[in-house]
N, C-alpha and C positions, 0 to 999 in steps of 0.2 A: 830078696822081696823088701819092699819099700816099705818105710816106716810111717804110719799114718800119721798123719799132723796133729798136732794138739788141738784139743777141743777149743781151747780159748783162740789159738791163730785161726780156726776154722770159721769160729762166730765173729772175729774183728773183720775178716776178710769178706763174710757176707755181710756184716753192717756196713762196710765201705762201699761196697757196690748200690746198696739201697740208697745211702748217703748221696753217692754221686749222681744216680738217678734224679733223686729229689733235687739235688741242685742243679741238674740240667734240665728240668721240667719248670724249677723257679726261674731259672734265667730265659728259657725259651718263652714262659709267661710275660714277664718282664719286658723281654724285646718285643713280643706282639704288642702289649698295651702302650708301649711309647711309640712303635710305629704307628698304631690306629689313632693315638692323640697328635703324632705329628700330623697324619692326614686331615683328622678334625680341626687342625690349627691351619694349615695352610691352603687345603681344597678351597676353590671358590666357592660359598657356599649356598646350599638351594634356599627358597623361601618356601616356607613349610605353612598350612592352612593350620591352625587350631581344630580342633575337634569340639563338639558344644560341648559345653558344660554346665549347663543349667537349663532349666523348664521355665518356659514363657506363657504365661494365661493373659490374653489380652481381653479388656472389657471396654465394650463402646462409651464414648463420652457422655455426660449427664449433664446437661445446661450448660453453666459456664465454668464447670470445673474440666480442667485440663485433661485429656486422654493418660491413662495410666497402664502400667504391664506390672503384672504379678510374676515375681521371680522366686524360682526355689533352687537351691545350690549353695555350694560352698562360696562362690563370690558373687552371691547377690545382695549382699550388705555392705561390699564394698564404698567407701566413703568417696565422693566427688561425682565427675562428669565422665562417661565413656560410651564407646559405643557397643551398637548390639544386633549382631547378623543373625537374620532367620531367612528360611528358604525364598520368602517371598519379597526381601527388600532389608534396608538397612536405617536403624532407628540411634538417634543419640539420646541417653539416658541423663535424665538430670538427679539430684540429690534423691537419696530416698526420703520418703515422708512418711510412713509408718508399717507396721505389720501386721496382717491378718491371719488366723487360724481356723480351718473349715475342716471337713471330714479327710481332705487329701493334703494336709497337713501344713505348715508354715510359709507365710509367703511376703515375701519384700515388696512393699509398693514403692513404684518409682515414674514419675511423669517422664515423658519420652517427647522427642520431636522425629517425625518422619522425613528422612534426607533422600532416599532412594527406593524406588519399589511400591510396595504397598504394606498395610499392616495386614497380619492374618485375619482374617474372618472367623466366623462361627463354623461357616461352612468348611474351611480350610481344616482348622482343628477337630471338626467332627468326622472328617473326611478321614483326616490320619488314624482318628482312634479305630474307624469302620475299617479299614484296612488291615486292622491289626487283632480284630474280633475273629473267632472262628464263625463260619456259615451257620445259620441257624438248623437246627436238626430238623429233620424232615419224616414223614409217614412213610408206608409203603406205597401211598396212591401219589407221593409227591407233592404232597400240600405240606407247608410248614405246620409243625407241631401245634398244639392249641396254648396261647400263651407264650412262644417263643418270641415272637414278633413285640410283645409287649415289655417282655423283660428287656428284648434288645435296645428298645427305646428307651429305658429307664437308664441303661448303660451307658447311651450316648448323649446324654444330658449333659450340655455344656456348661464354659468352654472347656474343653479340655486343652492341656498343654501340650505347644510343640518345642522342640530341642531349639536350643537359642545358644550364640557363641559371645561372650563378653571379649571387647578388643579394646585395646588402648587407644588406638589410632585416631578415634572419637569421628572420623569422616569416613565415606566409603572412597573406594579407589580411583572413581572417576572425580579427573581435576574440574571439570566444568561444573560440579556439582557446587564445588567449595569456591568457584569464581561467581556463579550465579548466588550463593548466600552471602556476597559481599557486593554484588553489584560491578563487579570487575572484569575486564577483558581477558582472555585467557588465548595463550597461543604457544604453538610448539617450535621450539629452538633445534638446530642441530648443530651440535658443539664438535668442531672438527679437534680431534685430541691426537696425541702420537700413537695411539692404538686404532684410530678410526672416528666415525661419526659416532655420537653419543646422544640420545635423544635427554630433550631437559623442556619441562613446563613454567611457562612464564605468565605471571601474574599481574596485570597494571590497575591500580586503584583509576576509577573514574573520578571522585570529588575529594583531590586532595590536591595541596599547593603544589607548585612546581619544585620547590625544594625538597620537598618529601618524595615526589614521584622519581626524580633525580637521585635518589639514596636506594641502592640496590641493596638486598639480602638475598643471598645465594646460600640456599639450604642443603646440607650432605646429610644423607640417610646413613643409619648405621649397617654394620654387617649382618649380611642373610636378611634384611628387612627391605621395604620398598620405598618407594619417594613420598609415598603418604604417610609415613611414620613422622615427616617431618609438616604434614597439614596444621598441625596445633601451633606449630611456627607460624606458618604461613597466615594462617587465621588471624593472629596477631599481629603480624606485619602490616597484612591488609586494613585491618583496625586503626592502625598507626598511620597509614597513608602512603606505607611505601611500596616499591617494585618489588616482586618476590620471583627467583628462579630457583625450580627444585630439580636437580640434576641428577645424572647417573655416572656412575664411572665402571672402570673396566671390566671389573669381575662381577656386574649384574649380569643376571642371566638372560634378560630381557635385550640386552645391546644384542647387536647384528655378529660380531666375533667376540665373544666374552673369553678373559684370560682363563686359564684353566687353574692358576694358583693364585692367592693374593698373597700381598708382602706386607698387610698391616698398616698399609699408609707409605711403605718404603717406596713405591712407584706412583700409585694411585693419585698423590698430590698433584701429580702433573694434568690430571684430567680437571682437577680445580682451578688450574693455572689456565687453563684453555677457557674455563666457564668466565673467568675475571677476564680475560681479553676480550669476549664477546660483549660483555656489559660494559666494558669499556669503550670499545666499538659501537655499540646502540647507544651510548650518551651518557651513560653512569657517574655521575660526579662524584659520589660517596660510595664505599662497597663496603659490607658488614657481612662475614661469614659464619655461619649459624650451622653447628656440627652436631649430632646426636650420638653417642657411644664412639664408635669407630670415626664415625664422620668427624668427630673432635680431632681424634687424631691425624688426619689427613687436613684439616685446617693447620693445625697446628705444625706439621710438617710443611705445608705449602709456605706458613711465614718464616720458618727457620732456612728454608732452601730457595724459594721463588725470587726472582729480580723484579718479580710484580709485588712483591710482599709491603711495599710502601704505598701501594695505592689502597689499600687495607683500611678503612677509619674504624673499625672494631670488630671484635669476634665475640659470637655467643655461644658456648658450650655448656650441653645438657649431657650430663653424666657421662664426660669424656674419658677416653681410654687414654689417659696421659701414661702410665707405665705399664707395660705386659707382664713383668715379674709378679706384682702383688695380683693381678687378675687371675693367672695361673696358678698361682697358691691359693688364691679364694676357691676356684673351682676345683682344685684338687680336694682340700679341705671338706669342700660341700658334698662331693661326689665319693670321697674316702677314698681317692687314689695315693697311692705313695710318695711323699713328698721328696723322695731318692730319684724318682722319675721325671720330675721336671726338669733338672738341668738335662738330661738324657735327652728329653723331648725337644728342648729348646737348641741341641745341638743338631738334632737331626732336621730338624726345622731350618736352621741356618743354612745347612748345605743343600736342602732341596728346592728351597724359596729363594734363597740367596738374601736372606733377611740380617739386617744391622740392627742386631738388639740396642746398641749404644743411641743408634741414631733414632731407635723408637722411644727411648727414653726421655720423655720431655719433661721429667721432673728434673732430671740431671741436667737437662739443656734450659731450665727456667730463664736463664740470664740470658738466653737470645731474644726473648719476647720484648716489645717496644709497645706493643699497641694496648689500649683499653681492652679489658676483658670482663665480660659480664658471664660468671660460673654459676651454673644451678645444678644443684645435685640432692638426690632423698637419702637419709641415713638408712634406708632400708634395702637399698640396692644390693639384690644377689647376686649380679652381674660385675659389675666394676665395684671396689670396693670405694667406699667414701673417704677414707684415709687418704688417697692419693690426692684427691680434691683437698680434702682440709692441708697437706704439707703444701700443694700448690700457692694455695692462698695464702699461707703463712710465709712463704717464698719470696712471693711479687706482690705485697699488700699493696705497693704503690700503683700497680695496673688493676688487680682484680677487685670488682665488688663479687661477693659472694654470698649465695642464697641459698642457706641450709635449709633444706625441707624435712621436717619429720614426719616419719612413717611413708613415706613416697618411695617407690620402687624403681627401677630402672626405666627412666625416661618415660616416668608417668607423674612429673612434677606439675604440669598443666592439669593433670586429672584432678589429682587429689587437693590442689591448692591453687584453682583456675584463677581468684583475683589476684593474689599475690603473684603468680607467676606472669600473668599478663602485665600487672602494673610494671613489676620489674624490665620486663623487654620493652612494652612502651616506651619506658622512662627513657632506657638506652639509647634505643632508635630515634628518641627525638633530641638528644643531646648530640648523638651523632650528625642529624639531619641540620643542625643549629650552628655545629662548628664550619669555619671556614674551610674552603676545600682544600683538601690535602695537596701539596706539590708533587707533580708526578715527576719520578725519576725517569730516566732513559729506560726504556724496554729492550735494549741492544740484547741479542741474543747471544749467550754464552756458548761457545766453540762445543760440539760434540754433546751439547746436553739437552735442546730442544729444537724442535723445528716450529715455522713460523706457521700462523693460522693464516691461509690461503683466502683472500676477499675474491669473492665469485659473483656472477651476474645475478641478478635478483631472479630471473627464470632458472638458474641451477639451483639457486637456494632453495626455491619452492619443491623442486624435486627431491632434493636431499632431506629437507624436512618431513614429506610425505613418506620416505624410505624410512627414515630413522625412526618414525613412531610408529610403523607397521612393525610391531615386535609382538613377543610372545610374554610381556608380562602378565601375569594373572590377576585378574579383577579383584580377587577378595584379600581382605588384610587381616593381620593377626590380631 
């Protein structure tokens, strides 16, 4: 007869099984989290519209007073100039002018300028309220109960608020609206990149001197955003009189054959290079690269890698992603993700998307830059920590003009500090336009790295342009 195991031994064995199961569960959860993090980091991002977060109540203008909108919500009192999207159109808001309080709560008063569509009328607002109201009670004969319509009319007294979405882009996605706002000509270009044809929007000022007009500013939007993210830069550039080109790159969902994975600038910079080639072919004498967020990483990678880097006269970086390790650590802190998973995520991403984290660290590669740089960053940025821009500016004070904005979030410097932002960008563009034309280095092709842009007939080019902009890019902005 077998001797029963001691109680202590049975307890230890049971505890070992429980501990093993717990460790396996924790390991599985960590592995799943790391894989999800890698997918989020390396998958080509989709552009998502924000849901309405505000209530907007439009009042008719009276006399010489500007038209105003009453806003209610957490974002209603944000300082600066913003865009406001409603079902009927798109408006540009100015700074808040006051607060009003009534039976429906507290409202922030802001003047606005209509850019697209129309302003919601009282009928729109009442109709929306009516659709939400239950039908009036009826009698057995089918007639409305006495007094029901009177009570209903009282409930429908307006203007009732409509849902609205605050956006930082400040202009709608239609580029012709921005061009018309500045009396500029607008055209669509097809950039022949290593991944195929990429659509770009070209804005040419009509009332500028030739030196400014031959200065081109190429804008590069950030990850998971639209070209209209850079419309604030394009607006400032057109005010300064320079030609602007808002480009796409290979991971944008509206291009014909978008890449499935992003390399965070490791290969996308080649699309910037082909845009520079197009600008040079079209007669640009001076080129300024302007990148927002990850667009700044693309510009930085282009300057460090491209054979056309010396054809660029200056660079504007708005909240740039200069180093990814601090960004991932910052996001992990905000979202309460264990820090020990970051090296795992970076290792899997390096394998999955062929990322070169050393090459993507532009803080360590700061010595490679030789171009004048206008660096703009807000200290309330919750996406890209401002410490990376602080470090970059301190390492290269000989090149960097640093505009550090108090209270500005991610790529919202124009919104919260409009005059300071525009003054810095305009001064920088004027300096570039006034400088002697840069001496062009031979743009000979490096073996095995790039393919040349083919020059096509005008008829073929028009066909390419029409096909390139027949895209699925959404019409709304975040």
